[in-house]
N, C-alpha and C positions, 0 to 999 in steps of 0.2 A: 637459500643456501650459498655465498660465494665462495668458487673454487680457484684456485689457482691451476691457471694453464702452462703448461710446458712441452716445449719440444725435445724429444729423445735426438742425440746426434744425429742419427741416424735418417730420422723422420725430418730433421730440417736439411741436409742433404738431399734428402727426396725431393721436395719443396723448390732449391735450387735448379736441382737438375729439371724438375718442369719447366723451371722459369724460364730457364734459356732454351727448352725446347721448343717453348711457346715462342721465345724472341725471336728463332730464326724463322718462325712460317708469318708470324705475328707483331712484329716488334711494336705497334703501337698500340696492342692490346696486352703486352707482358704485364706491363705495369700496375696496370689497370687489375690483371688477373691477379697479381701476387698481394698486392693493395688489399684487394675482396677477401683473399683468403685467408690473410691474418684479420682481418675485422671478425669475417666468422669464426676462425678459431675462437677469438677474445669472447665473443658471445656466449662461447660453452663453460666463461667461467658462473653465467647468471640463469643456463639454460644446458646446461646438459642433458639432462633427463628428457628432454621432447626429441634425444635422438636413439633410434632404435637398438636394442640387441642385436648384435651379428646373428645370421643365422647360424654360424660356426663355434657359436658357444660353447655345445658340448664336448665337442671336440677338444677347444681351449682350456675348458673349466674354468672360467674366467667371463662375467658379465661385458665384455668389450663390448662398447657401441663404437655407431659411425655416422660418421657426419658425408653425405655428398657435397660436391662442391662446383659448382659449373651450368655449365647449359647445353654444353654441344656435347660432341662426342670425345671419348678417354674424358669422361669426371673423375677426378680425384676419389678415391674413398679414402677420407682420413678414418684410421682406428683410434680410439682411446678408450682408458680404461678411470674410473672414478675412486681415489685414493683419500679414504678417510684418515689425518693422521689425530692425534692427541687433539685434546678440547684446548684453547686458545686459554694462552696463562697457566696451561697445566706442565 
């Protein structure tokens, strides 16, 4: 099942803050990192259940999942949930 992937305003701001931080220390890598992150986020539309439910699920009370993106220190943890809306055509 394909889902729609969208970022909250806060999440989008966090992404661009991280991008700016990376750009100050590794300008040649920043655009590649940002593009790769958005590619990884788009894969959640079809393969979101591949990401594990977070350990804090009991405290939150919702089956929030996470996607870890990156290979070095400071790997961002993208938290997301799957929301099922009414059936198509309903």
